[in-house]
C-alpha positions in Angstrom: -0.3 -17.8 -0.5 -1.1 -14.2 -1.4 1.3 -12.4 0.9 5.0 -12.7 0.6 8.1 -10.7 1.4 10.3 -9.2 -1.3 13.5 -8.4 0.7 12.1 -6.4 3.5 9.0 -5.2 1.6 5.8 -7.1 2.1 4.0 -8.0 -1.2 0.3 -8.9 -1.5 -1.0 -10.4 -4.7 -4.7 -9.5 -4.6 -5.6 -11.4 -7.7 -6.2 -14.5 -5.7 -8.3 -12.7 -3.0 -12.1 -12.3 -3.2 -12.8 -8.8 -4.5 -14.9 -7.9 -1.4 -11.9 -8.7 0.9 -9.1 -7.0 -1.1 -9.3 -3.4 0.2 -9.8 -4.4 3.9 -6.7 -6.8 3.7 -4.7 -4.0 2.2 -5.9 -1.5 4.8 -5.0 -3.9 7.5 -1.4 -4.2 6.1 -1.1 -0.4 5.7 -2.2 0.1 9.3 0.7 -2.2 10.4 3.4 -0.3 8.4 5.9 1.6 10.4 7.1 5.0 9.2 9.6 4.6 6.4 8.1 1.2 5.4 6.2 0.2 2.3 4.3 -2.7 0.8 3.8 -3.8 -2.8 0.4 -4.8 -4.2 -0.1 -6.8 -7.4 -3.3 -6.6 -9.3 -4.8 -7.4 -12.7 -6.2 -3.9 -13.1 -5.3 -0.3 -12.2 -6.0 0.1 -8.5 -7.0 3.7 -8.8 -10.2 3.3 -6.7 -7.9 2.0 -3.9 -5.7 5.0 -4.2 -8.8 7.3 -3.9 -10.0 5.4 -0.9 -6.6 5.6 0.8 -6.4 9.4 0.2 -10.0 9.9 1.5 -9.3 8.0 4.7 -5.7 9.0 5.3 -5.0 12.2 3.3 -1.2 12.7 2.7 -0.2 9.8 4.9 0.9 7.3 2.2 3.0 7.5 -1.0 2.0 5.7 -4.2 4.4 4.6 -6.9 3.5 2.5 -9.9 6.2 -0.1 -10.5 4.4 -1.7 -13.4 1.3 -0.3 -15.3 -0.5 -3.0 -17.3 -1.8 -4.0 -19.6 -2.3 -7.3 -17.7 -0.5 -6.7 -14.5 -0.2 -3.7 -12.1 2.4 -3.4 -9.3 2.2 -0.5 -6.9 4.4 0.3 -4.0 2.5 2.1 -1.2 4.7 3.7 1.5 4.4 5.4 4.8 7.0 8.1 4.7 9.3 8.9 7.6 7.8 11.5 9.9 9.7 14.6 10.9 7.4 15.0 14.0 9.6 14.0 16.9 6.8 14.5 19.4 9.0 17.1 21.1 6.7 20.0 20.5 9.0 21.7 18.0 11.9 22.0 20.5 
C-alpha cells in the first residue's frame, strides 16, 4: 500500500506508483486537505518539479518543508495553512 497515516498526517510513498500517476495522485490528496492539514510524500529523488507545479497551479496556497533530503530518500511535508479569511467581509 502506498498511502498510510502517520498519526493524523497522511503519507504517500510514491516510489511504488507509476511515474505518470504520481503527480495526479498527490494533487488529488492535496485537494482533499482541509486548512491546517498536511501530507507527507516519500520519494527516491528531490521532488522539485512537483513543487514548481504546485506553485504554478496554486500560488501561495501550500507550504513545503523538507523532512529528509537524500541522497537516497526524500521526505517532504506539504501543508495547507490555516486561513485567516473568515468569509465575513472583513467585519
